[in-house]
C-alpha positions as CSV (number, residue, x, y, z in Angstrom):
1,M,61.0,154.3,76.0
2,L,64.5,154.5,76.8
3,T,66.8,156.4,74.3
4,A,70.6,156.9,74.6
5,K,71.0,160.5,75.7
6,L,73.2,162.6,74.6
7,S,74.3,165.9,75.4
8,P,73.0,168.5,73.0
9,V,76.6,169.4,71.8
10,V,76.7,165.5,70.3
11,R,73.9,165.4,68.5
12,P,74.5,167.6,66.0
13,R,77.7,165.8,65.4
14,L,75.4,162.8,65.2
15,T,73.3,164.5,62.7
16,R,75.9,165.4,60.4
17,T,77.5,162.0,60.8
18,V,74.0,160.3,59.9
19,A,73.5,162.4,57.0
20,A,77.1,161.9,55.5
21,A,76.5,158.5,55.5
22,A,73.1,159.1,53.7
23,A,74.8,160.3,50.9
24,M,77.5,158.2,50.6
25,T,74.6,155.8,50.1
26,T,72.8,157.5,47.7
27,A,75.8,158.2,45.8
28,R,76.9,154.9,45.8
29,R,73.0,153.6,44.6
30,R,73.3,155.8,41.5
31,G,76.5,153.8,40.3
32,F,79.4,156.7,41.8
33,A,82.3,154.8,42.6
34,S,83.8,155.8,46.0
35,P,86.9,154.5,48.0
36,A,86.4,152.9,51.5
37,V,88.4,155.8,52.9
38,S,88.4,159.2,51.2
39,S,91.2,160.4,49.9
40,T,91.5,163.2,51.9
41,G,91.1,160.9,55.2
42,L,88.1,160.3,56.7
43,D,85.6,162.8,56.3
44,A,82.8,160.9,54.2
45,P,83.6,157.3,54.3
46,E,81.2,154.8,52.3
47,P,79.4,152.6,55.0
48,Y,80.8,148.8,54.6
49,F,76.7,148.3,55.5
50,P,74.7,150.6,54.0
51,D,71.6,149.0,55.7
52,E,73.2,148.8,59.0
53,P,71.6,151.0,61.3
54,R,72.7,154.5,61.9
55,R,73.0,155.1,65.5
56,P,71.9,152.9,68.9
57,H,68.3,152.9,69.9
58,M,67.4,151.5,73.3
59,V,64.0,150.1,74.5
60,T,64.6,149.1,77.8
61,S,67.6,148.8,80.4
62,V,70.3,146.2,79.6
63,P,69.3,143.1,80.5
64,G,65.6,143.8,79.7
65,P,63.1,141.7,81.0
66,E,63.3,139.4,77.9
67,T,66.5,138.5,78.3
68,K,66.0,138.3,82.0
69,Q,62.9,135.4,81.3
70,M,65.2,133.5,79.1
71,L,68.0,133.7,81.1
72,E,65.8,132.4,83.9
73,R,65.2,129.4,81.8
74,L,68.5,128.7,80.9
75,D,70.0,128.8,84.0
76,K,68.1,125.6,85.0
77,Y,70.9,123.7,82.6
78,Q,73.7,126.2,82.0
79,D,75.5,128.8,84.6
80,T,74.5,132.5,83.2
81,R,76.0,134.5,85.3
82,S,78.6,135.9,83.0
83,V,75.7,136.9,80.6
84,F,75.3,140.6,79.1
85,F,72.4,139.9,77.5
86,V,70.7,137.3,75.2
87,A,71.4,138.5,71.4
88,D,69.0,138.5,68.6
89,F,71.5,137.5,65.5
90,E,68.7,137.5,63.3
91,K,67.9,141.2,63.8
92,S,71.8,142.6,64.1
93,K,73.6,143.8,61.1
94,G,77.2,145.4,60.4
95,N,78.5,147.0,63.5
96,Y,74.8,146.7,65.8
97,I,74.3,144.1,67.9
98,V,70.3,143.5,68.6
99,D,69.2,141.8,71.9
100,A,66.5,140.2,72.8
101,D,64.4,143.2,74.2
102,G,65.0,144.7,71.0
103,N,68.0,147.4,71.9
104,T,70.2,148.1,69.0
105,M,73.8,148.9,70.5
106,L,76.8,149.7,68.5
107,D,79.0,146.4,69.3
108,V,82.8,147.3,70.2
109,F,83.3,144.5,72.0
110,A,82.5,142.3,69.3
111,Q,81.9,138.9,70.7
112,I,85.3,139.1,72.8
113,A,87.4,140.2,69.5
114,S,86.3,137.1,67.6
115,M,83.8,139.0,65.1
116,P,85.4,140.2,62.2
117,I,83.5,141.7,59.3
118,G,80.1,142.4,60.9
119,Y,77.3,140.7,61.9
120,N,75.4,139.3,58.8
121,S,78.1,139.8,56.6
122,P,77.1,139.2,52.7
123,A,80.2,137.6,52.5
124,F,79.3,134.5,55.2
125,L,75.5,134.8,53.8
126,N,76.5,134.1,50.2
127,L,78.8,131.7,51.2
128,A,76.2,129.5,53.1
129,K,74.6,129.1,49.7
130,E,77.4,127.5,48.0
131,P,76.9,123.7,47.5
132,A,80.5,123.1,48.7
133,F,79.7,125.0,51.9
134,Q,76.7,123.2,52.5
135,T,77.9,119.7,51.4
136,A,81.2,120.6,54.2
137,L,78.3,121.7,56.8
138,A,76.4,118.2,56.4
139,N,79.4,115.9,56.2
140,R,82.2,117.1,58.9
141,A,85.7,115.4,58.0
142,A,87.9,114.0,60.1
143,L,90.5,115.9,58.3
144,G,93.1,113.7,59.9
145,V,92.2,110.8,57.9
146,N,89.6,111.7,55.7
147,P,89.9,115.9,54.4
148,N,87.1,116.8,51.5
149,K,88.8,117.5,48.2
150,D,88.5,120.8,48.5
151,W,90.3,120.9,51.8
152,I,93.7,121.9,50.1
153,Q,92.2,124.8,48.2
154,S,90.8,125.7,52.1
155,V,94.1,125.8,53.3
156,E,95.7,127.5,50.4
157,N,93.1,130.1,50.2
158,A,92.5,131.1,53.8
159,F,95.8,130.0,55.9
160,M,98.6,130.1,53.7
161,R,97.4,133.0,51.6
162,V,98.3,135.3,55.1
163,A,100.9,132.8,56.2
164,P,103.4,135.1,58.6
165,K,106.7,135.3,56.6
166,G,109.1,132.2,56.7
167,M,106.1,129.9,57.9
168,D,105.3,127.0,55.6
169,N,103.0,124.8,57.6
170,V,99.9,125.6,59.5
171,F,98.2,123.0,61.8
172,T,94.7,123.6,62.3
173,V,92.6,122.8,65.7
174,M,89.5,123.7,67.8
175,C,90.0,127.2,69.7
176,G,92.7,129.5,70.7
177,S,93.2,127.4,73.6
178,C,94.0,124.1,71.6
179,A,96.1,126.3,69.5
180,N,98.5,126.8,72.2
181,E,98.3,123.6,73.5
182,N,99.5,121.9,70.5
183,A,102.2,124.7,70.1
184,F,103.5,123.4,73.6
185,K,103.7,119.9,72.4
186,T,105.1,121.0,69.4
187,A,108.2,122.7,71.6
188,F,108.3,119.5,74.0
189,M,108.5,117.4,71.2
190,Y,111.3,119.0,69.2
191,N,113.2,120.0,72.5
192,A,113.5,115.7,73.2
193,S,114.4,115.0,69.8
194,K,116.9,117.3,69.9
195,R,118.2,116.1,73.1
196,R,117.8,112.6,72.1
197,G,119.1,113.0,68.6
198,S,117.6,110.2,67.2
199,A,113.8,109.8,66.0
200,T,113.7,107.1,67.5
201,F,112.6,106.2,70.9
202,S,113.7,103.9,73.4
203,P,112.2,100.9,75.1
204,E,112.7,102.7,78.4
205,E,111.0,106.2,76.6
206,L,107.9,103.8,75.7
207,S,107.5,102.2,78.9
208,S,107.7,105.2,81.2
209,C,105.9,108.1,79.7
210,M,102.5,105.1,80.3
211,S,103.2,105.9,84.3
212,N,103.9,109.8,83.3
213,Q,107.1,109.0,84.6
214,A,111.0,110.2,82.9
215,P,112.4,109.5,80.5
216,G,109.5,109.1,78.6
217,S,107.5,111.8,80.3
218,P,110.6,114.8,80.7
219,D,110.7,117.3,82.9
220,M,110.1,120.6,80.9
221,A,108.7,124.0,81.0
222,I,107.1,126.7,78.6
223,L,108.2,130.3,79.8
224,S,105.1,133.1,80.1
225,F,104.8,136.2,81.3
226,T,103.0,137.5,84.2
227,Q,99.8,139.2,83.2
228,A,99.4,137.0,80.4
229,F,96.3,134.9,78.7
230,H,96.8,131.7,76.7
231,G,93.6,129.9,77.5
232,R,91.9,127.7,80.0
233,L,93.0,123.6,79.4
234,F,96.0,122.5,81.4
235,G,98.8,123.8,79.7
236,S,97.7,127.2,78.3
237,L,95.6,127.5,82.1
238,T,99.4,127.1,83.5
239,A,100.8,129.7,81.3
240,T,98.0,132.1,82.0
241,G,98.3,134.4,84.8
242,S,95.9,137.4,84.0
243,K,92.8,136.6,86.7
244,A,93.2,134.1,89.9
245,L,89.8,133.0,89.5
246,H,90.7,131.1,86.1
247,K,93.2,129.4,87.9
248,V,92.3,128.8,91.4
249,D,91.8,125.3,92.3
250,I,93.0,124.1,88.9
251,P,96.2,121.7,89.3
252,A,99.1,123.4,87.6
253,F,102.6,122.9,85.9
254,D,105.4,123.9,87.6
255,W,106.5,126.3,85.0
256,P,107.7,130.0,85.4
257,K,106.8,133.4,84.5
258,A,108.4,136.3,83.9
259,V,107.9,139.9,84.5
260,F,106.2,141.7,81.6
261,P,107.0,145.2,81.5
262,K,104.3,147.8,82.7
263,R,104.7,150.7,80.5
264,K,103.6,154.3,81.7
265,Y,101.4,157.0,79.7
266,P,102.0,158.8,77.8
267,L,104.7,157.2,76.2
268,H,106.8,160.4,75.2
269,E,107.0,161.6,78.7
270,N,107.9,158.3,80.0
271,E,110.5,156.7,77.7
272,A,113.3,156.4,80.2
273,Y,111.4,154.8,83.0
274,N,109.7,152.3,80.0
275,A,113.1,151.6,78.4
276,Q,113.9,150.6,82.0
277,V,111.4,148.0,82.7
278,E,111.7,146.5,79.2
279,Q,115.3,146.2,80.0
280,A,115.0,144.6,83.2
281,S,112.4,142.9,81.9
282,L,114.4,141.0,79.1
283,Q,117.4,140.7,81.8
284,N,114.5,138.2,83.7
285,V,113.6,136.4,80.8
286,E,117.4,135.2,80.2
287,E,118.0,134.7,83.8
288,I,115.3,132.5,84.1
289,I,116.4,130.2,80.8
290,T,119.5,130.3,82.0
291,T,118.8,129.0,85.7
292,S,115.6,127.0,85.7
293,K,116.2,123.4,86.6
294,K,114.0,122.3,83.7
295,P,114.5,122.8,80.2
296,I,112.7,126.1,78.9
297,A,111.5,124.3,75.7
298,G,109.4,127.8,74.4
299,L,108.6,131.1,75.6
300,I,105.4,132.4,74.4
301,V,104.1,136.2,74.7
302,E,101.1,137.8,73.1
303,P,101.8,140.9,71.3
304,I,99.6,143.0,73.5
305,Q,98.1,141.4,76.3
306,A,94.6,141.7,76.0
307,E,93.2,140.1,79.2
308,G,95.5,141.0,81.7
309,G,94.9,144.8,80.7
310,D,96.0,145.5,77.0
311,N,99.9,145.7,78.0
312,H,102.0,147.2,75.4
313,A,105.8,146.7,74.6
314,S,107.9,148.6,72.0
315,P,108.9,146.5,68.7
316,A,112.9,146.6,70.1
317,Y,111.7,144.7,73.4
318,F,110.0,141.8,71.2
319,R,113.3,141.7,68.7
320,Q,115.7,141.3,72.2
321,L,113.4,138.8,73.4
322,Q,113.4,136.9,70.1
323,K,117.1,137.2,70.4
324,I,117.4,135.9,73.4
325,C,115.4,132.7,72.8
326,Q,117.6,132.3,69.9
327,K,120.6,132.5,71.3
328,H,119.7,129.7,74.0
329,D,117.4,127.3,71.4
330,V,113.9,128.4,72.9
331,L,111.6,128.3,70.7
332,F,109.8,131.7,70.0
333,I,106.0,131.4,70.3
334,V,103.7,134.2,69.7
335,D,99.9,134.2,70.3
336,E,98.2,135.9,68.3
337,V,94.5,134.7,68.8
338,Q,93.6,138.2,70.2
339,T,95.9,140.4,67.8
340,G,95.6,138.4,65.0
341,V,93.5,138.9,61.3
342,G,93.8,142.8,61.2
343,A,92.7,144.3,64.7
344,T,96.1,145.9,65.1
345,G,96.3,147.6,61.4
346,T,98.7,144.7,59.9
347,F,97.2,141.6,59.4
348,W,99.4,139.9,62.5
349,A,100.3,142.8,64.8
350,H,104.1,140.9,64.8
351,E,104.7,142.2,62.0
352,A,105.2,145.9,63.0
353,W,107.8,144.3,65.6
354,G,110.5,144.1,62.2
355,L,111.8,140.8,63.1
356,P,114.8,139.9,61.7
357,T,113.7,136.2,60.9
358,S,110.0,134.7,61.7
359,P,108.8,133.3,65.1
360,D,109.2,129.4,65.2
361,M,105.2,129.7,65.8
362,V,102.2,131.6,65.9
363,T,98.9,130.6,67.1
364,F,95.4,131.8,65.9
365,S,92.0,131.8,66.3
366,K,89.1,134.4,67.2
367,K,88.9,137.0,64.2
368,F,89.6,133.9,61.7
369,Q,86.9,132.1,62.9
370,A,89.6,129.1,62.9
371,A,92.1,128.0,65.0
372,G,95.7,126.7,64.8
373,F,99.4,127.5,64.4
374,Y,101.6,128.7,61.8
375,T,105.1,126.6,61.8
376,S,108.0,125.6,59.2
377,S,108.5,122.2,58.3
378,R,111.4,121.8,60.6
379,L,109.3,121.5,63.4
380,R,106.8,118.9,62.0
381,P,107.1,115.6,64.4
382,S,109.1,113.0,62.7
383,Q,106.1,110.4,63.3
384,P,102.4,110.7,62.4
385,Y,99.2,110.9,65.1
386,R,101.8,113.0,67.1
387,L,99.6,115.9,66.6
388,Y,96.0,114.6,66.2
389,N,92.6,114.8,67.0
390,T,89.3,113.8,65.4
391,W,88.2,117.0,63.6
392,M,91.7,118.9,63.6
393,G,89.9,122.0,62.6
394,D,86.9,122.7,60.8
395,P,86.2,123.1,56.6
396,V,83.2,125.2,57.3
397,R,85.2,127.5,59.6
398,A,88.3,127.5,57.0
399,M,85.6,128.4,54.1
400,Q,84.9,131.2,56.4
401,A,88.2,132.0,57.2
402,A,88.8,132.3,53.1
403,A,85.9,134.7,53.2
404,I,87.4,137.0,55.8
405,V,90.8,137.2,54.1
406,K,89.0,138.0,50.6
407,E,86.8,140.7,52.5
408,I,90.0,142.3,53.8
409,E,91.4,142.4,50.7
410,D,88.7,143.6,48.6
411,K,87.5,146.6,51.0
412,N,90.9,147.3,52.1
413,L,89.9,146.9,56.0
414,L,93.5,147.1,56.9
415,Q,93.8,150.6,56.2
416,N,90.6,151.1,57.7
417,V,91.8,149.6,61.1
418,R,94.7,152.3,61.0
419,Q,93.1,155.3,60.2
420,V,90.2,155.1,62.0
421,G,92.0,153.4,65.5
422,S,94.6,156.6,64.6
423,Y,91.7,159.1,65.0
424,L,90.1,157.2,68.2
425,T,93.2,157.0,69.7
426,Q,94.0,160.7,69.2
427,E,90.2,161.9,70.2
428,L,90.1,159.5,73.4
429,E,93.4,161.5,74.6
430,S,92.0,164.7,75.0
431,L,89.2,163.4,77.2
432,Q,90.0,164.4,81.0
433,K,88.5,161.9,83.1
434,I,90.5,158.8,81.1
435,K,94.1,157.8,81.5
436,G,96.4,155.6,79.9
437,V,95.0,155.7,76.4
438,R,96.8,153.1,74.2
439,G,96.6,151.2,71.2
440,Q,97.7,149.8,67.9
441,G,95.3,149.8,64.9
442,T,91.5,149.8,66.7
443,M,92.7,146.9,69.5
444,I,92.9,150.4,71.8
445,A,92.0,150.4,75.9
446,F,92.2,153.4,78.3
447,D,92.1,153.2,82.0
448,L,89.9,154.3,85.0
449,D,90.9,155.3,88.9
450,N,89.7,151.7,90.1
451,A,87.8,148.6,89.2
452,Q,84.5,150.3,90.3
453,K,84.6,153.1,88.2
454,R,85.5,151.3,85.4
455,D,83.0,148.1,85.8
456,K,80.1,151.4,86.1
457,L,81.3,152.9,83.1
458,V,81.2,149.8,81.0
459,H,77.4,149.5,82.3
460,D,76.2,152.9,82.0
461,M,77.8,152.6,78.1
462,R,75.6,149.8,77.4
463,Q,72.6,151.4,78.7
464,L,73.2,154.3,76.1
465,G,74.0,151.6,73.6
466,V,77.4,151.1,73.2
467,N,78.8,147.4,74.4
468,M,82.1,147.4,75.6
469,G,84.2,145.2,78.0
470,G,86.9,145.5,80.5
471,C,89.7,143.7,81.4
472,G,92.9,144.0,83.7
473,E,92.2,145.4,87.1
474,H,90.9,149.2,85.7
475,T,91.4,149.0,82.2
476,V,88.2,149.4,79.4
477,R,89.3,147.6,76.0
478,L,87.5,148.5,72.7
479,R,87.4,145.5,70.2
480,P,85.2,146.6,67.3
481,M,85.0,144.6,64.1
482,L,87.4,145.5,60.9
483,T,84.3,147.1,59.5
484,F,84.2,149.6,62.3
485,Q,84.3,153.4,60.8
486,K,84.7,157.0,61.5
487,H,81.1,157.6,62.2
488,H,81.2,154.2,64.5
489,A,83.9,156.2,66.5
490,D,82.2,159.3,66.7
491,I,79.2,157.9,68.3
492,L,81.5,156.0,70.4
493,L,83.2,158.9,71.5
494,E,79.8,161.2,71.9
495,T,78.6,158.2,74.3
496,L,81.4,158.2,76.1
497,N,81.4,161.6,76.7
498,A,78.2,161.9,77.9
499,A,78.7,158.4,80.6
500,L,81.2,160.1,81.9
501,Q,79.7,163.4,83.0
C-alpha cells in the first residue's frame, strides 16, 4: 500500500489538525454553535464537511491500474491524452476527490477551478430532490421561446442577486467561451448601431452580410492581451494568447493584442519596475486603439490571467484601462470566467479595483455552474433573435447557481476565502524552493525555475495525495474550492514541503 510520505516534522502538525477538526465535529454534534472561522482567526475552524476525509490516502500510483484500463477502453472513442486520472465522484466528498483506483486526494485543482462548494455538497444533493429541479431536468426549456414558469425566480435568485453594480441585464449561455463570444457580438452590434445612427438596416447591409462583405459585415476588432485566455471558439480563440497549441492550424481574425504587464515579485521590492511596465502597457493599449485601421469595438481583460501564468496587475492599472476605454468609446469587457464567484475573496474579482463606474460587460462561468454575461439595458440589441440560441442557458444549472449563492451567504465563504488565502500566501512565501508567490483570495500561484521542474512537482504532489495544476510556462496554480480551510492548507503546505525536498 502506497501512502502519502511526509516528513516526521509534518506528522505532528497533521495530527493536531485532525484532532482539532474532530473536536469541532464533536462539539457541533452536541449542539454547540460555532462560526465557520473562529473569532480568534484560523486556529480551530469548523469543517464545512464533517464527514469528508481527514487527509489524503493513496493506495496506488496515479494514474493507477483501474484508471489505465478505463482509459485504454475510452481511448478507442475519445482522445484521452489530457486525462490525469478517472474520478469516482460517488465516493468523492468535500475538498477530496477519489479516483477509480481508490486514491483519495486533496483537490486544489477542483475541475479546472469550476467546483465551488465541494464534491457531493448537501446543498446540491438536496436540490436534486426538489420537484422543480426534477421537472427542469426532465424538460429542458428553449428559454428564448418557452422559458419555464420559475425561470424568472432563478434569474433573480441566482444571477441578479449577485449582479455587478450597475448591471441590470444578464444573458445566459452554455459555457465561458460562449459567454465571451456573445459579449463580442454585443460590442460589435453596439459599435455598428452607433455609427449607423438608426435601428433600421439598409438593403445593402442586409444583402452584403449574406456574402460576409461590408457594409453588412463590417471590419471591426476586439482588443485583448498577450498571455490572455478567453476560450477556444473562433472569436474567443482569436482573443486568446496563452498557448500556441490552442491556436495553431486554426484560421483567426486579424485582431490586435496589447502587452499585458509582467510584474516582478515580491511586489514591495519592485514597485518602480512594476509601475513602469503597467504604464507601458496602458500606453500600448491607447496606441492600438487610436491607430488601428479597423475600429476597436471592445477590450476584454481577465482580472488574473489564469491560463497564461496567473499574471496580475494593480487595481490602479485596471482603473486606468477603463478610463482609456471610456475616452475612446470602446466597451470594457471583464472576463470573470475563472475569477468570478468568490475565488478571490470578493464575489467578483473586479470589485477590488475600486472602479468609478461598472464595466460594460462581465462574463462568467465555471464556479457559477452556469454561464453568460452581465451588461446594462443600454446594450440590449434593438431587435430580437440577435443574441439567441436554442437553449440560452439551462434552468437546472441556474437552480444550482442559486444554491451556490445561498451557500456562500449562509456559510460566509467569502470571509473564509480571504482568511485562508492570506494564511496560505504567507506560508508559501516562506518556502525557499519556489518563487513569485502571488494571489488574491485562494486563487494563488507560484513559479519554479522551468517547466520540467513544475511538471515534476505537479506529478509528485499527485502521488502524495494532492491534486494540483500548472499554467503558463513554469507556474503552479492553486484553485481550491470555496470550502477550502486552514486544515486543508496545512496538508497542502506539508505535502508541498515534502515534495520539494
